[in-house]
N, C-alpha and C positions, 0 to 999 in steps of 0.2 A: 413181414409184409406181401402177400398175392398181389403177382402180377401176371393180367393176360398176356397170352402169346408172344402178339404184337410187340409189346415192350420187350418182353424178354431179348425178343429176337434183335429188338432196336440196341439195346444193353450191349448186346452180346457181340453183336455187328461193331458197335464204338470199340468194345474194349478190344477185339481181337486186331481190329486197326492201329489203337495205341499201343498195344505189345509188340506188333510188329515194326513200329516205329520207332519205340525208346528200349525196350528189351523187356525180356522177363523177369529180370531183380532190378531193385533202384533201392538206393543205399542214402538214409536218413543220417548225417553226421550231426552227431550232438551231444550234450553233456549228462551225467549219471541223472541230475535231480530230473531232468526230460525223461530220462528211458524209466525212471520211476513214475514218472507221471503215466505214460502209456501204458506199461504191465502194472501195477500196482494199484494206481488211481482210477485208472482205463479212461484216460485222457488224451485226448490228442491237442498238442498246445499250438494256435497258427500264432507269430511274431506278428510284431505292426511294423507295418512298411517304414516307418518313422525310427525305426531301431535298427535299420540292416547297414552294413558295411559299404555300400554303394553311396556316395553323397548326392548321387543326381538320379536316386529311385524315382520312378514314375515322374520329375520333373526334367528329366531330362528330354524326355519325348516331347513334352508341351514345348519345354526352351525352342528346340528344333523344329516344333511347329511353327512356332510363332514367327521364327526367322526366317523360314520358308514363305510363308505367306505374305511378310513386310518386302522381302526381295523379288518375290513375284509380281507384288502390286506396283514397284520401282521398275522394275526390267519390262514392264509390261505395260507400262504409263497408266494404270487401270486406278480410275477414281472412286473408292471406294463409297459404297450407299451408308454402309455400315461404320459405324465409328469402331474402329479396329484394338485402340487401347482398352475400351470399355468393355469388347468382349473378352479380351485376353485377362483383364484383370477380375472379370467373373468368372473365367475358368481358373485361374490362378485359387480365388479366394474358394469357390466351391471344390476344388479338388484336392485344397488344403484342411476342408472339414470334412474328408471323407475319410472313415476309419476303413482302411486296407489294412487286410492279415493274410498272412500266407506261411504254407508250411512245404517246404523246401527238402526236396528229393537230387541225387544227380547219378548220373550214367556213370560217373566217373568212380570205377572201382579202387579201393583202398589207393584212394592218392594223396600224396603228401600234403599238399596245397589244403585240398578239404579238411584232412585230419587238424593242420594247423589254425586254419580261421575259424572251422564251426563246431569241432569236438575236442573245447577247452585245450587249445593249443596240444590235441595228439595225447592230451588226458581224459578225453571222454570214452565213447563209442561209436561206431554204427550198427545202424540197425537196417539189414537184409529184407524189403518188402517183397512181395509177390506183386508184379504190376499187376498182375490179372484180377486176380484177387481185390487188391485194393480199389483197382479202377470200378470192379462191379458193384465192391460195398461203398462208396460214394457218388455210384453215378446218379441217382434219383432223392438226393439231400442235399440242394443248394449249393453244390461244388462246382468251380471250374478247374479244371484238370489240364495241363498242355506243358508243351516244351516252352522254353525261353526264348525271345528272338533278341539276338547281339546284335542290335543294332539302334540306333536312334535315329535313323534318317526317315524323313517323312514324307520327303516327295512325292513318291511312288503310293502313299498310302491314299486310302479310299478315303480316310477322314479329311487328310489334306485337300481333295479335290472338293469334296462337298461345302470343307470350311470358306474354300477359296471360292466358290460359287454363291455362297450365302452372302460374302463380303459383298460382291461385287452386284448381286441382282437383289438381295433380302429373301430371295428364297432357298427355303433349307430341305430337301428333298431326304425322305425317309427316316425324319422324326418332328414330332408334332411339336416340338419347342426347342429352345437353344438348351433347357436345362436336362433333356434327353440326350442331347449329342454329347455333352460334359459329362454326364454317365458312362456313356459309352467311351468315350474318349478316356476318362480315367481307367477304366478296366484292360483299354489298350496300352497305354502308359502302363501298366502293371507289369505286361508280360514282354517290355521292351528291356534290354539292359546293357549297358555301355559294352562296345566289342572285346575291350580289355578282359572282360570278365568272361571269356567264352570259353575256356578249359574248363569251366565249372560243369557245362553240359547238364544244366539247372531243368530239373522239372517240376513246376510248382502245383500245389496245389490252392486256393483261395475261394473262402466264401465268397456270396455275391454281397453288395454294400451292406453294414452294416453299419445299425442307427446308432445314436448316442446312449439311447437308455437300454440297450441289447440285451438280457439276461448272459447273454454266453461270455460279455467281457468282466476280466478280471484281472488283478495283480498279483504279480509273482515278483519275491524278493529273494536278488541274489547279491550281487555286490552293490547293484543299484534297484529302485523299483522300476518293473517292464510291464507294459500293457500286453496283455493276450486275447486272444478269441479262443474260450475250451469248449471242444467238440465233446458232447458224452458219448464217447467210443464204444462203451457199452451197449448204451439204447441204440445206437447204430445197428451192431453186430445183432444184436437180439432182433433187431425190426427185417434184418436181413438173414436170418437163421444161421451166422457164421461165427465164429471162435476168432481168439487173438492169433491164435496162433494157423491160421488160415490166411493171414496176411502178412506172420513175420517168420521168414524162413530161417534166420541165424541172427546173433548178436557179437557186433568182432569187435574185441577192446583194444582202445588205441596203443598206437608205441610207446608212447609215451606214460602211457597209465601204470601204477601199482597194483592195480585190480586181479586180485587173486582169482583163476577161472574156476575155481573148487568152489569159492563163495558165491562167484554169481550164476552156477550152474543150482548150487542149494538154494538160493534167491529165488531160481526160477519154481523148481521144484515146489517150495514152500509156497508160491502161488500157483500150483495148479497146473502150472505149464511143464509138463514131462517132458514132451516131445520138444521144445526149445531148449529145455536145458540140456538135452544131448546135441545141439548144436551150438554152442558156446567155444569162439574161436579167436584166435589172437592175431590182430595185424602182420602182414609180412614186410609192412615198409620199414624201411631202416632209419625213419626220422629221428632226430633225437636233438 
């Protein structure tokens, strides 16, 4: 795709800030089937928010918002002009109907907890991504890319102030209607996690809202059937005149894996990934 100079400069400025903030490389801890999806099938699988290990994913932020709104009304003796229960019922209902997907990376390199939780209990791999190349690749393709905030406290959040004002005055500033506010709330909730997950140092990539009939939605069978948003990586790479080896620096074999490094090297060469074949590593983590 051809961009004008202003667009290129805008993207590079954003990328430079992102790299400075999160580092030059990011790790994606995953299973061998997911690795095969990226390398051989040329796909990126975005997992559904309903299948993550945080039981309060998305909903925790909204629960906290509801609690703070109710406490604020009580403490300030405010008689709401809007039905608070009805508003939050609509928020919960609409949010539960959203298809929220994510591709998770981490700044935590060769981390025992990451291996155990996300790389098939250490039997999988970690893909080392080039932060700059990955950010540039996805910048113009409808993706949110950013750090996770490890708090679900909403008292100082702008959305809390806006909703408090709306409940008190029936005036919703910045949004044409409540639906638009809820959409924004769902996106904010997606990037806020419980503080007990802080050590993950997660960087999250997520497509904007996905509809029920989106052609990117597919189902993969592992020990159970899971819903995924499938990004055609090859199509995006071709659009940006890039290659898989531009975005992937290396593959690290997990500490509990029985994978023969030579076989993985030959697998990469078979796929035409000769540079990557020379960058197969084995984790130094003593997890057992």
